N, C-alpha and C positions, 0 to 999 in steps of 0.2 A: 350665369355661372351657379345661380341658386339651384338650378335644375341638375346641373351636374354635379353638386355636392349632394343632393337628393339620392342619387343613383351610386356615386362612389363610397358612400359611408355603407350602405346594406351590402355591396359586393366586398367590400373589406371585410366585415363581419364573416360573410358565408365564407370566403378564402380562408379566414383565420381559423373558425370552427374546422372547416373540414381538415386543413392540415394538423390540427391539435388531435382528434378524435379518432383516426381512421383504422388504427390497429388495436388490439387488446395486447399487453405485456405482461411479463411476470414480472409483478413488484420487486419481489426480491432481488432479482438480479437485476431490474433496472434500477432498483435504489444503491445495489451495490456498485454499479457501474458509475451513477451519478456520483456517490459518495467518492468513489476513486478520482473521477473527473475533477470533482470540486479541489480534492486535496493537491492533485497536479496542477492546477492553476494556479496554486500558492506556493509552487517552487520557480526558482528563478532561471533564466535563460540557460542551456546547457545542462539542467539538471533532468528534463525530459528523457525520458526512454526512446534511445534512438530507434532500435526494433520493437514492436509489437511483441511481449513476452504473453504467450497463454500455455498455459498448462494443460495436459490433457485430461485431469479431473477437473470437471466444472465448479465442484465445490469448492477444491483446494483454490482454484483458480480465482474465486471471488474472494478467499481467504489472503492468497498472497496480493491481491490490490489493497488491503488492508494493511499488510504486511510492509509494503512501501510507505504510505500513509503514515504508518508509526516510525519505520526508518529516517522518514522525512522529518516528521517532528522531533526527534531524536539530534538530527542533525543542526536543526535549528533552535535547540534547547528549549521547546515548547512542551511543557510537563501536561498540561491541560489536553493538548491535542494529542500527545503520547495516551492519554488517559481514554480518551475517544476511540483511538484505533486498535487498542490492546481490547478494549470491551466489544468491537466488533470482530476481531479476531477471535475471541473466546466463543462469542456467538456462533460464528463459523464454524470452528473447529469441533464443536460440539455435533456437529452433522456430518464430519469426515471420519471414517474407521481411521481407528489408530491415533487420532488427534485430541484425545482427552487429556492427555499429559501435558501437551502444549497449552490446551485450554486454562489448563490450571496454573503454569505460568503467566500465561497475557492475566489472569483473573489478578494474578501478584502485582504484575505491573499496573493495572488500573487502580489499585489498592495502595500502592506507594505513594508516597507523599513529598517525594523531591525527584528532580531529574536524574541526580546521581544513583538513587535505589534503583530507577526504572533503567538505565543503561546498564547496571549488575544484571538485573533480570533480563533484560534484553539478549544477553550473551546466554543465557540458558535457553531462552526462548528460540533462538536463532540455532543453537545446538541441535534442537530437538526439530525445528520446522525444516532445515534444509534437508536431513534424510528424507521427511515426507515429500519435497518437492523433487529429490532427486529421482525417489521411487516412483512417482506419478510419471514423471517424465514431461517435456516440454512439444507442444505441436507447433510451436514455432517461436522465432527470436531466440534469444539465449540470456542465460545468467550466468554471472561470475561471484563466485565463493570469494569475499574480500578477507582479508585477515589484518588485524591491529595488532602486533606484538606488545604494544605497552597498556592496552586495555585489561581491565582487572588486575591493578597492581601487577603489570607486566607478566602475569598469566597469558594473557592474549584473548582475544573475542574474534571471532567469525561472523558475518553477515552476508547477506545475498543482496546483490546490486544488477540492474540491466544494462549499466554500463561500465566502460572499462577505468572510467576517472574515478578516483578514490574520493568519496564522500563520508568522512568517518562519524558515524552514530555514537562513538563511544567519547569523542572529545568535542564534537560540534566546532565551532569556528576556532576554539583554542588549537585544536592541530587537524584541522578540516583533511588535510593531505597525508595524514600519516597512515600507512597501511601499504598491502599489495594485493594485485589479484593472485590467489591460490589454485583456482581451478575455475574452467569454463563448462557449464551444463548446457547441454544442446539438447 
């Protein structure tokens, strides 16, 4: 038994090292993917994207993952997660052509002191972000442009979602299903 253990441990270490270090990755992209993955883990069953949404513009696609994180944070009324997501959106949009106005709005969300202020700014961010996504187009999946008529003191508010089921970021648990799908982006 002792001899077997002498051989198993080194083999396990070699296999472990070989599986970890085989290929070199772009750390920016892998960080965005792992960040998006971490935030999707926090979602409850049924909230995960049914079809993998991929935008044609790689840089905007990375930003979209953070937009999903921000939306989820607002749905969950988590102001600190919303700050993290909006900071990532700001950084990503500074790399996207035509993204500076949206980046400025994302910066304001990061600076906002409470969830209600973040939700109000999220409406502006979505109004600016949705046209960028539509212009870029999707290479797979489909997105839904959702609308809540009661958001922003009954002025209404739009957002993007990868699922038909409404999960309202403007009211969170108070009115989670308030809203409707206005458009499908394919």
